C-alpha positions in Angstrom: -27.3 76.0 131.5 -30.0 74.7 133.6 -28.5 71.3 134.2 -25.3 72.7 135.1 -26.5 75.2 137.4 -29.0 72.7 139.1 -26.0 70.1 139.4 -24.1 72.9 141.0 -26.5 73.9 143.4 -27.6 70.3 144.1 -24.5 67.9 144.0 -26.4 65.1 145.6 -29.4 64.9 142.9 -26.4 65.2 140.3 -24.7 62.3 141.5 -28.0 60.3 142.2 -28.9 61.1 138.5 -25.2 59.5 137.2 -25.7 56.5 139.2 -29.1 55.9 137.6 -27.7 56.3 134.3 -24.6 53.9 135.2 -27.3 51.4 136.6 -29.4 51.4 133.3 -26.3 51.2 131.2 -25.2 48.0 133.3 -28.8 46.5 132.9 -28.8 47.2 129.2 -25.2 45.7 128.7 -26.0 42.6 130.5 -29.2 42.0 128.5 -27.7 43.0 125.1 -27.4 40.1 122.9 -23.5 40.2 121.5 -22.4 37.5 118.7 -18.6 36.6 118.6 -19.4 35.8 114.9 -22.1 38.0 113.7 -24.5 36.7 110.8 -23.4 39.1 108.1 -24.3 38.1 104.7 -22.4 40.1 101.8 -24.5 40.6 98.7 -22.9 38.0 96.4 -24.5 37.0 93.0 -23.2 34.3 90.5 -23.9 34.0 86.9 -23.5 30.3 85.8 -23.4 29.4 82.3 -23.3 26.1 80.8 -21.8 25.8 77.1 -21.8 21.9 76.3 -18.8 20.7 74.4 -16.7 24.0 74.3 -13.3 24.1 75.9 -12.0 26.6 78.5 -10.6 29.0 75.9 -13.6 29.2 74.0 -15.8 29.7 77.1 -13.6 32.5 77.9 -13.7 34.5 74.8 -17.3 33.8 73.6 -19.3 33.7 77.2 -17.1 35.1 80.0 -15.6 38.2 78.6 -19.0 39.1 77.2 -20.8 39.0 80.1 -17.8 40.7 82.1 -18.3 43.6 79.7 -21.9 44.2 80.6 -21.7 43.1 84.4 -18.5 45.4 85.2 -20.6 48.5 84.7 -23.1 47.9 87.5 -22.9 50.3 90.4 -21.3 49.3 93.8 -19.5 46.2 92.5 -16.6 45.6 95.0 -15.1 42.6 93.5 -15.7 40.4 90.3 -14.1 37.3 90.0 -14.6 34.9 87.0 -13.8 31.0 86.2 -13.8 29.5 82.8 -13.3 25.8 82.8 -14.4 22.9 80.1 -18.1 23.6 79.3 -18.8 26.3 82.4 -18.5 29.9 83.0 -18.7 31.0 86.5 -18.8 34.6 87.1 -19.1 36.1 91.1 -19.9 39.4 91.8 -19.9 40.9 95.3 -21.1 44.2 96.2 -20.9 46.8 98.7 -22.7 46.2 102.1 -24.8 49.3 101.3 -26.3 47.6 98.2 -29.8 45.5 98.6 -29.1 41.7 97.6 -32.4 41.8 95.6 -31.8 45.0 93.7 -28.3 43.8 93.1 -29.6 40.5 91.5 -32.2 42.4 89.5 -29.2 44.7 88.0 -27.1 41.5 87.2 -30.4 39.9 85.3 -30.8 43.3 83.2 -27.2 43.5 82.2 -27.1 39.3 81.0 -30.5 39.9 79.2 -28.8 42.7 77.1 -26.1 40.6 75.9 -28.0 37.4 75.9 -28.7 37.8 71.8 -24.8 38.3 71.4 -23.8 34.9 73.4 -23.5 31.5 71.5 -26.8 29.8 70.6 -26.0 26.0 71.8 -25.5 27.5 75.7 -27.9 27.0 78.2 -29.7 29.8 79.7 -27.4 31.6 82.3 -28.5 30.7 86.0 -28.5 34.0 88.3 -28.7 33.2 91.9 -27.9 35.0 95.2 -25.4 33.3 97.5 -26.0 32.9 101.1 -22.8 31.9 103.3 -25.0 29.7 105.5 -26.4 27.4 102.5 -24.0 24.8 102.9 -24.6 20.9 102.8 -25.0 19.7 106.5 -25.9 16.2 105.8 -24.5 13.7 103.0 -26.3 10.5 102.7 -24.4 7.9 100.5 -26.5 5.3 98.2 -24.7 2.0 97.1 -26.0 -1.4 95.9 -24.7 -4.6 94.3 -27.8 -5.0 92.2 -28.4 -1.4 90.8 -25.9 0.6 88.6 -24.9 4.2 89.4 -27.5 5.3 86.5 -30.1 3.5 88.2 -29.4 4.8 91.9 -29.5 8.3 90.7 -32.7 7.7 89.1 -33.9 6.2 92.5 -32.7 9.3 94.2 -34.2 11.6 91.8 -37.5 10.3 91.7 -38.1 8.9 95.1 -35.8 10.0 97.5 -35.2 13.8 96.7 -38.8 14.4 96.7 -39.3 13.2 100.1 -36.7 15.0 101.7 -37.7 18.4 100.2 -40.9 17.7 102.1 -39.2 17.9 105.3 -39.5 21.1 107.3 -36.4 23.1 107.5 -34.8 21.6 104.3 -33.8 24.4 101.9 -32.3 22.0 99.1 -31.3 18.7 98.1 -28.1 18.2 95.9 -27.4 15.0 94.4 -23.4 14.6 94.1 -22.2 12.6 91.3 -25.4 12.1 89.8 -25.7 10.1 86.5 -28.3 11.0 84.1 -29.6 8.8 81.1 -28.2 10.1 77.8 -27.6 8.3 74.3 -24.1 8.4 73.4 -23.2 8.4 69.7 -19.6 7.1 68.9 -18.5 8.1 65.5 -15.8 6.3 63.2 -13.7 9.3 61.4 -12.5 6.9 58.9 -15.9 5.7 57.9 -17.1 9.3 57.8 -14.4 10.4 55.5 -15.0 7.7 53.3 -18.9 8.9 52.9 -18.0 12.3 53.1 -20.2 12.9 56.3 -19.2 15.5 58.9 -20.0 16.2 62.4 -22.2 18.9 61.3 -24.2 16.5 59.2 -24.8 14.4 62.2 -26.0 17.2 64.3 -28.2 18.7 61.5 -29.9 15.3 61.4 -30.5 15.0 65.0 -32.0 18.4 64.9 -34.2 17.7 62.2 -35.4 14.1 62.8 -35.4 13.9 66.6 -38.3 16.5 67.3 -41.8 16.5 68.4 -43.8 19.1 66.5 -47.5 20.3 67.2 -49.7 18.4 64.6 -52.9 20.1 65.6 -56.2 18.3 65.7 -58.9 16.8 63.7 -62.6 18.0 64.2 -65.9 16.5 62.8 -69.5 17.1 64.1 -69.4 14.3 66.8 -65.8 14.2 68.1 -62.5 16.0 68.2 -59.1 14.2 68.3 -55.8 15.8 69.0 -52.8 14.4 66.5 -49.4 13.6 68.0 -46.4 13.3 65.8 -44.1 10.7 67.4 -40.6 12.1 65.8 -38.3 11.9 69.3 -36.2 8.9 68.9 -36.2 6.7 72.3 -34.1 3.4 71.5 -30.4 2.8 70.2 -31.8 1.2 67.3 -33.8 4.1 66.2 -30.7 6.4 66.3 -28.8 3.8 64.3 -31.0 4.0 61.6 -31.0 7.8 61.6 -30.6 9.0 58.1 -27.9 11.5 57.5 -27.6 12.4 54.1 -29.1 10.9 50.8 -26.7 10.5 47.5 -29.2 9.8 44.8 -30.9 6.3 45.6 -28.3 5.5 48.5 -28.9 6.6 52.2 -26.2 7.0 54.7 -27.2 5.9 58.1 -25.9 6.5 61.5 -24.8 2.7 61.8 -22.8 3.1 58.5 -20.1 5.7 60.4 -20.6 4.6 64.2 -23.0 3.4 66.5 -25.5 4.6 69.2 -25.6 3.4 72.7 -27.4 3.9 76.1 -25.2 5.5 78.5 -24.9 8.7 80.7 -24.5 12.4 80.1 -20.9 12.6 81.6 -18.7 9.5 82.6 -16.2 12.1 84.0 -17.8 13.0 87.2 -17.9 10.4 90.1 -19.0 10.5 94.0 -17.1 8.3 96.5 -18.2 8.0 100.3 -16.4 6.4 103.0 
């Protein structure tokens, strides 16, 4: 009532007050930062689980569906997408903008830990990560050589180039595309296995029991103390070929009797090309 009475009695004052408000509004508008594409990161959490050797159908039934059943009950989920392919299960959960990304990621970790005991024992530990819309590769550097193999180039990039790039200010992460990691490849002959009554499970069991390094304790006396190291891990292809798979009386079946071991890479199906 007082403002309206003053405005009626003093129209010049009311006009000046309106002009002052308009002037402050124009000044604030000119200095207001406005982005055509604002930087809005939706709360997105991904769950990636690796199941080596499993096809897409097994990954879907044994891993993806069990994880989805637990994760789907979390509060504030906007969309839930899953992808099951050979050896990999990937679940992407997008939450409402009102949910804090840290709290949402913690809820996902809790649900995954609940169902972890029902998942296959051969899977690798599920990776739960928060996605950033700006976290995209901006520079790709290609390595090629006439002297070194792809495995040697990948080892060079992993041990020498990657640590130096990670120490550069502003670098968030370094990805090695098409990386070749060293692995011992075992090639089995089905006819020789059938002749000696050896199965793939026998080979797997022998690897688990004989290709392992166990703590052996230490030896002590009054003057010295020595730590005992048991070298049980196989290193070379020859050691793998001499692996004992089963014993029948006085006869032992070795890996070389049903196949062979050779040095190679983990995955021959991935490759990176650069122009």
